[in-house]
C-alpha positions, 0 to 999 in steps of 0.5 A: 331592465323591470317592466310591470303592466299598468292597466288603464279606463279609456273613454267607453270605459273599457279596460286597456293595457300598456307596459312600464319599462324602467331602464336605465341609461348613461347613470339615468333611469326613465320610465317607458311605455309600449303599447303594442306593437302591431295596433299601435295602440293600447293592449286590449288584453292584459294575457297580452301585455303580459306577454309582450311584457316576457317578451320585452324582458326576454330579449333586453337580457339576451342583447336584442332589446331596441327601444322602440322608434316610430321610424320609417323604412321611408325615412331612414333609408333618405337618412340613411342614403344623405349619410352615404354622399361622401363614401359613395362614388356619384354615381353610385350614390346617384344610382343609389337614390333613383333605385330607391326612390322610383322602386323601394319608397313607393310601397315600403315609405310609410312602413314602421321602419321595426316593423319591418319583415322579410315578407315586406320584401320578399312581395316586393321583389316579386312585385317590381319582377311582374311590373316595375318599370312603367312602360308608354303604353301605360302598363307594369314591365318586369325588370330582369333577376338583376335589376332586382338583385340590385335594388335588393343589394342597397335595401339589405345595406341600409337595413345592415346600418340600422341593425349595427346603430339598434334601431331595429333588431335584426336585418330583414332582409338577410333572409328575403329571397331576390330572385336567383341571379343568372349563370355567370356568363348569361347576361353578356354578350360577346363578338367572335375575334372575326366580328370583332376585327369587322368592326375595327377595320368597318369603324376607321373613318369616324370620329369615336373609333379611337374609343372604341377601339381602346376600350376593345382592345384594352377590356377597360370602362365606358367610364374610365376610357372617358376619363383618361387623360392625356397626362395618363398616357404614356405612349413612348412605353406604350401605357397608359395609366387609370386614375378616375372614371366619368358617369352621368349624374342628374344629367350631367358627367362627373367624374369620380374614383375607379370602381375599385382600388384594384381600378386604378391601374396602368393597361399594357397598349400593343402598337397598331394601340399606339399607333393609332393614340399616336395619330388621334393627339395629333388630330385633335392639336389641330383641331383644338388649333381650329375652334381657336378660343373655344376650344374647351381644354380639360386634356382630356384623351377624348373629348368633344369637338370643344374640349368638353367630356364625351357623353356617356349614353351616346358613346353608347347610342353609337356604338350600337348605331354602328355594330347595327351598319356593319350586320354585326350582332348588337351587343352593349358597349360594354360588351367590349370589355367581356369581347375580352376578355374572353377571347383573352382566356380563350388565346391562354393568357392567364388569368392572375393577368387578364383580373390586373387589365381589367380592375378586378379585386380580386382573380376569384371574381375573374374567374367567377366573372368567366366561368363559362368560358373555363371548360372548353380551357380544360378540354385545351389544358388536357390535348397541349398537356398531353400533346407535349409529353407524347411529342417529348416521350422517349421510344428507348423507356418501356410505357407504364401499362405494360410495365404495370401489367408484367408486374400483374401476370408475375403476381399472379403465376407466383400466385 
């Protein structure tokens, strides 16, 4: 690539300068005119134009040159989101769209994509922490660190694609500083085994009892349980087969794939849960006969009285209401999943089994998520192994310390 500086005179007779670059692409030669990227207008000094021209030549030689574009950050994010429709789950796409529309575009939409900086992003994250959420009082209320980090994840993914397509020199989000992540386990609340038992016993007569017990005793995700069909259940073998999930998109309940490939799995049921689901099947059949032609039979394990999907957020709200009525600590419905995993690890269930049962992509994810449980497990492991060894000790075997001591004494005597 060759570059030169061209002098022009504006309407007021002032000297103005442009950088002209000769580019060759696909065997064709093209002359491209560049103005000052900071102002969008011509350079006011020859020196500034010369410096910019030299930087373009260097960037071309280093392979970091990108063709100037007037594309704005908002236009790129919208284009990127539209292209992601087919590769994201509907619920994930809806979440990305909402977060970009509500938290990012109002601030960054008009910023030229090639002029977006790390500083822009850091300022955005700081503002979201201070006043990112609108309240009924009309005052801003800060978003949680977790939510802001999620926004950062979306923006970074979009800018990564922009860099890959040659629209920007680098992904400025890689150097941005979102809020620090909380320590593992810091954002989750769990019940003890007695508290969970109290909840199970206290909700026996509630219509949601079967789905809540399934969640509590398997660690399944809410969407996975609400997407189960009877064709996914094998009561004879005590298994359910997770292959889909449901979520809310634009106010509607829609089906989609599991969160990860590992999410497609077989989950074992305990005998009491098998009996509960068998009773639930019979009750649902009687309810279907009672409703008659008005019943929408989707084959769902957990359905509304008319056979349609249960509304996910409605199930979560009812769960919290039941927790309050029973005088239990109020936790999220998703925390039933954390409760199961925590109790399983504390009981000595192998982390690999916990990973497969939860549908995590790797055991590393499981260990990172529940690392707050591990220190106590280390103490228990130390005591357990020590007790096993001592219980099996042969009194005729001379303790190693005594042998070592005699050897030390003999060595000293020899000296």
